[in-house]
Short mmCIF file of the C-alpha atoms (twelve columns), coordinates in Angstrom:
data_MODEL
# 
_entry.id   MODEL 
# 
loop_
_atom_site.group_PDB 
_atom_site.id 
_atom_site.type_symbol 
_atom_site.label_atom_id 
_atom_site.label_alt_id 
_atom_site.label_comp_id 
_atom_site.label_asym_id 
_atom_site.label_seq_id 
_atom_site.Cartn_x 
_atom_site.Cartn_y 
_atom_site.Cartn_z 
_atom_site.pdbx_PDB_model_num 
ATOM 1   C CA . MET A 1   -19.805 56.227 75.229 1 
ATOM 2   C CA . ASP A 2   -22.233 53.706 77.300 1 
ATOM 3   C CA . ILE A 3   -23.701 50.757 75.251 1 
ATOM 4   C CA . GLU A 4   -27.183 51.988 75.131 1 
ATOM 5   C CA . ALA A 5   -26.113 55.417 73.632 1 
ATOM 6   C CA . GLY A 6   -23.876 53.876 71.205 1 
ATOM 7   C CA . LEU A 7   -26.676 51.702 69.757 1 
ATOM 8   C CA . GLU A 8   -28.965 54.202 69.704 1 
ATOM 9   C CA . ARG A 9   -26.367 55.983 67.433 1 
ATOM 10  C CA . VAL A 10  -26.177 52.733 65.493 1 
ATOM 11  C CA . ARG A 11  -29.681 53.122 65.015 1 
ATOM 12  C CA . ALA A 12  -30.142 56.453 63.963 1 
ATOM 13  C CA . LEU A 13  -27.101 56.173 61.520 1 
ATOM 14  C CA . GLY A 14  -27.874 52.989 60.212 1 
ATOM 15  C CA . SER A 15  -31.476 53.824 59.487 1 
ATOM 16  C CA . LYS A 16  -30.871 56.894 57.136 1 
ATOM 17  C CA . ASP A 17  -28.453 54.830 55.047 1 
ATOM 18  C CA . PHE A 18  -30.445 51.352 54.097 1 
ATOM 19  C CA . TRP A 19  -28.351 49.936 57.454 1 
ATOM 20  C CA . LEU A 20  -24.917 49.671 55.189 1 
ATOM 21  C CA . ALA A 21  -22.065 49.275 57.300 1 
ATOM 22  C CA . VAL A 22  -18.246 48.477 56.838 1 
ATOM 23  C CA . LEU A 23  -17.199 45.365 58.258 1 
ATOM 24  C CA . VAL A 24  -13.530 44.930 59.440 1 
ATOM 25  C CA . THR A 25  -12.182 41.539 60.188 1 
ATOM 26  C CA . ARG A 26  -8.091  40.796 60.162 1 
ATOM 27  C CA . ARG A 27  -6.498  38.459 57.873 1 
ATOM 28  C CA . ARG A 28  -3.955  35.925 59.088 1 
ATOM 29  C CA . SER A 29  -1.296  38.279 58.404 1 
ATOM 30  C CA . GLY A 30  -2.853  40.813 60.774 1 
ATOM 31  C CA . GLU A 31  -3.839  43.329 58.169 1 
ATOM 32  C CA . PRO A 32  -7.576  44.480 58.491 1 
ATOM 33  C CA . ALA A 33  -9.679  43.406 55.606 1 
ATOM 34  C CA . ALA A 34  -12.994 45.468 54.830 1 
ATOM 35  C CA . SER A 35  -16.425 44.672 53.307 1 
ATOM 36  C CA . VAL A 36  -19.531 46.492 53.076 1 
ATOM 37  C CA . VAL A 37  -22.750 44.659 54.231 1 
ATOM 38  C CA . ASN A 38  -26.261 45.030 55.916 1 
ATOM 39  C CA . ALA A 39  -26.322 44.989 59.430 1 
ATOM 40  C CA . GLY A 40  -28.750 46.029 62.428 1 
ATOM 41  C CA . VAL A 41  -29.436 45.902 66.197 1 
ATOM 42  C CA . LEU A 42  -31.177 42.925 67.734 1 
ATOM 43  C CA . ASP A 43  -31.546 41.203 71.192 1 
ATOM 44  C CA . HIS A 44  -29.151 38.089 71.186 1 
ATOM 45  C CA . PRO A 45  -30.939 34.704 70.787 1 
ATOM 46  C CA . LEU A 46  -29.704 33.355 73.914 1 
ATOM 47  C CA . THR A 47  -28.649 36.449 76.516 1 
ATOM 48  C CA . GLY A 48  -31.607 38.605 75.140 1 
ATOM 49  C CA . GLU A 49  -28.454 41.624 75.475 1 
ATOM 50  C CA . PRO A 50  -28.414 43.844 72.089 1 
ATOM 51  C CA . VAL A 51  -25.981 43.030 69.626 1 
ATOM 52  C CA . VAL A 52  -25.207 44.242 66.125 1 
ATOM 53  C CA . ALA A 53  -25.620 41.645 63.674 1 
ATOM 54  C CA . LEU A 54  -25.370 40.324 60.289 1 
ATOM 55  C CA . VAL A 55  -25.716 37.563 57.550 1 
ATOM 56  C CA . ALA A 56  -22.644 36.307 55.855 1 
ATOM 57  C CA . ARG A 57  -22.423 33.892 52.887 1 
ATOM 58  C CA . GLY A 58  -21.020 30.528 53.877 1 
ATOM 59  C CA . GLY A 59  -17.281 30.196 52.385 1 
ATOM 60  C CA . SER A 60  -16.607 33.840 52.266 1 
ATOM 61  C CA . ALA A 61  -13.254 35.602 53.907 1 
ATOM 62  C CA . LYS A 62  -14.869 37.330 56.261 1 
ATOM 63  C CA . LEU A 63  -16.055 33.954 57.924 1 
ATOM 64  C CA . LYS A 64  -12.789 32.625 57.609 1 
ATOM 65  C CA . HIS A 65  -11.339 35.396 59.516 1 
ATOM 66  C CA . LEU A 66  -14.155 35.744 62.142 1 
ATOM 67  C CA . ARG A 67  -13.197 31.886 62.763 1 
ATOM 68  C CA . ARG A 68  -9.883  32.386 63.332 1 
ATOM 69  C CA . LYS A 69  -10.211 35.769 65.606 1 
ATOM 70  C CA . PRO A 70  -13.964 36.360 66.755 1 
ATOM 71  C CA . GLN A 71  -13.458 40.348 67.024 1 
ATOM 72  C CA . ALA A 72  -14.668 42.828 64.524 1 
ATOM 73  C CA . THR A 73  -15.757 46.361 63.797 1 
ATOM 74  C CA . LEU A 74  -18.687 47.896 62.079 1 
ATOM 75  C CA . VAL A 75  -18.497 51.416 60.709 1 
ATOM 76  C CA . PHE A 76  -22.104 52.987 60.109 1 
ATOM 77  C CA . ARG A 77  -22.574 56.257 58.476 1 
ATOM 78  C CA . ALA A 78  -24.810 59.060 57.101 1 
ATOM 79  C CA . GLY A 79  -23.364 62.255 55.445 1 
ATOM 80  C CA . TRP A 80  -20.327 63.116 57.434 1 
ATOM 81  C CA . ASP A 81  -21.745 61.147 60.737 1 
ATOM 82  C CA . TRP A 82  -20.376 57.986 61.671 1 
ATOM 83  C CA . ILE A 83  -20.164 55.432 64.592 1 
ATOM 84  C CA . GLY A 84  -17.519 52.460 64.972 1 
ATOM 85  C CA . VAL A 85  -18.684 49.399 67.109 1 
ATOM 86  C CA . THR A 86  -15.825 46.943 68.026 1 
ATOM 87  C CA . GLY A 87  -16.581 43.627 70.001 1 
ATOM 88  C CA . THR A 88  -16.484 39.862 70.173 1 
ATOM 89  C CA . VAL A 89  -18.106 37.586 67.810 1 
ATOM 90  C CA . GLU A 90  -20.333 34.542 67.962 1 
ATOM 91  C CA . LEU A 91  -21.291 32.605 64.876 1 
ATOM 92  C CA . ALA A 92  -24.151 30.567 64.188 1 
ATOM 93  C CA . GLY A 93  -24.717 28.867 61.033 1 
ATOM 94  C CA . PRO A 94  -24.703 25.218 59.239 1 
ATOM 95  C CA . ASP A 95  -21.163 25.226 59.549 1 
ATOM 96  C CA . ASP A 96  -20.793 27.259 62.879 1 
ATOM 97  C CA . GLU A 97  -22.946 25.556 65.754 1 
ATOM 98  C CA . LEU A 98  -23.797 27.895 68.796 1 
ATOM 99  C CA . ALA A 99  -24.654 25.861 71.812 1 
ATOM 100 C CA . GLY A 100 -28.258 26.433 72.413 1 
ATOM 101 C CA . LEU A 101 -29.399 27.146 69.030 1 
ATOM 102 C CA . ASP A 102 -30.868 24.357 67.159 1 
ATOM 103 C CA . ALA A 103 -31.374 24.560 63.318 1 
ATOM 104 C CA . GLU A 104 -35.386 26.245 63.395 1 
ATOM 105 C CA . ALA A 105 -34.017 28.855 65.694 1 
ATOM 106 C CA . VAL A 106 -30.848 29.732 63.599 1 
ATOM 107 C CA . ARG A 107 -33.593 30.031 60.477 1 
ATOM 108 C CA . GLN A 108 -35.504 32.282 62.556 1 
ATOM 109 C CA . LEU A 109 -32.518 34.436 63.606 1 
ATOM 110 C CA . LEU A 110 -31.300 35.033 60.121 1 
ATOM 111 C CA . ARG A 111 -34.773 36.390 59.287 1 
ATOM 112 C CA . ASP A 112 -34.538 38.328 62.376 1 
ATOM 113 C CA . ILE A 113 -31.027 39.706 61.353 1 
ATOM 114 C CA . TYR A 114 -32.389 40.676 57.937 1 
ATOM 115 C CA . HIS A 115 -35.726 42.460 59.622 1 
ATOM 116 C CA . ALA A 116 -33.293 44.426 61.675 1 
ATOM 117 C CA . ALA A 117 -31.015 45.670 58.740 1 
ATOM 118 C CA . GLY A 118 -34.115 47.053 57.048 1 
ATOM 119 C CA . GLY A 119 -34.867 44.075 54.850 1 
ATOM 120 C CA . GLU A 120 -38.406 42.994 53.343 1 
ATOM 121 C CA . HIS A 121 -39.094 39.931 51.420 1 
ATOM 122 C CA . PRO A 122 -41.913 39.024 49.846 1 
ATOM 123 C CA . ASN A 123 -41.532 35.168 50.093 1 
ATOM 124 C CA . LEU A 124 -39.854 34.265 53.141 1 
ATOM 125 C CA . GLU A 125 -39.723 30.767 52.628 1 
ATOM 126 C CA . GLU A 126 -37.717 31.207 49.316 1 
ATOM 127 C CA . TYR A 127 -35.386 33.613 51.303 1 
ATOM 128 C CA . ASP A 128 -35.180 30.878 53.807 1 
ATOM 129 C CA . ARG A 129 -34.002 28.474 51.045 1 
ATOM 130 C CA . ALA A 130 -31.625 30.818 49.633 1 
ATOM 131 C CA . MET A 131 -29.900 30.971 52.977 1 
ATOM 132 C CA . ALA A 132 -29.432 27.656 53.302 1 
ATOM 133 C CA . GLU A 133 -28.311 27.108 49.812 1 
ATOM 134 C CA . ASP A 134 -25.663 29.708 50.342 1 
ATOM 135 C CA . ARG A 135 -24.757 28.309 53.871 1 
ATOM 136 C CA . ARG A 136 -25.322 31.590 55.262 1 
ATOM 137 C CA . THR A 137 -24.084 32.284 59.095 1 
ATOM 138 C CA . ALA A 138 -25.267 34.969 61.533 1 
ATOM 139 C CA . VAL A 139 -22.655 36.813 62.828 1 
ATOM 140 C CA . LEU A 140 -23.379 38.606 66.143 1 
ATOM 141 C CA . ILE A 141 -20.973 41.169 67.323 1 
ATOM 142 C CA . ARG A 142 -21.348 42.086 71.521 1 
ATOM 143 C CA . PRO A 143 -20.522 45.710 71.688 1 
ATOM 144 C CA . GLU A 144 -17.547 46.374 73.813 1 
ATOM 145 C CA . SER A 145 -16.393 49.992 72.442 1 
ATOM 146 C CA . PHE A 146 -17.580 52.758 70.151 1 
ATOM 147 C CA . SER A 147 -15.551 55.339 68.158 1 
ATOM 148 C CA . SER A 148 -17.373 58.378 66.717 1 
ATOM 149 C CA . ASN A 149 -16.982 61.579 65.222 1 
ATOM 150 C CA . PRO A 150 -19.119 64.195 67.657 1 
ATOM 151 C CA . SER A 151 -22.912 64.049 66.735 1 
ATOM 152 C CA . GLY A 152 -23.579 66.741 64.313 1 
ATOM 153 C CA . ALA A 153 -19.902 67.606 63.901 1 
ATOM 154 C CA . ASP A 154 -19.497 69.571 60.652 1 
ATOM 155 C CA . HIS A 155 -17.080 68.178 58.170 1 
ATOM 156 C CA . VAL A 156 -13.765 70.233 57.497 1 
ATOM 157 C CA . GLU A 157 -11.678 69.424 54.276 1 
ATOM 158 C CA . SER A 158 -7.985  69.792 54.335 1 
ATOM 159 C CA . GLU A 159 -6.128  71.435 51.335 1 
# 
């Protein structure tokens, strides 16, 4: 599946289930670590290339894993349809400088990710304050490969 078709499927499935996805990172031992996140598709703030992105709380295990091994998979689903996107990760936040983005650009990027993941906030200044207080970091995943069931595939339960 090419990147454009894969991201179109991410958008289609993400929008059907509140943009929820399972994020898979790797622990130091190599074992997978999974967590449920909100994620969306947007353009990379420096390159303009499409990325899948989420916001992670500062100090979280997922950020520790991603700093050590900047590779992740996100799996979006709606019903029995699903798509996984795997790629290299870049981080941008108060503890993870991304060359070319200043603090104001990171603040706007966190808002952009929130909106791409279906978020609406009645007070964006309050949102910004909470993001800064939690030392939130933007996680940008450059899509490199996709895995999926065939679109519209019926689920067959085994006995």
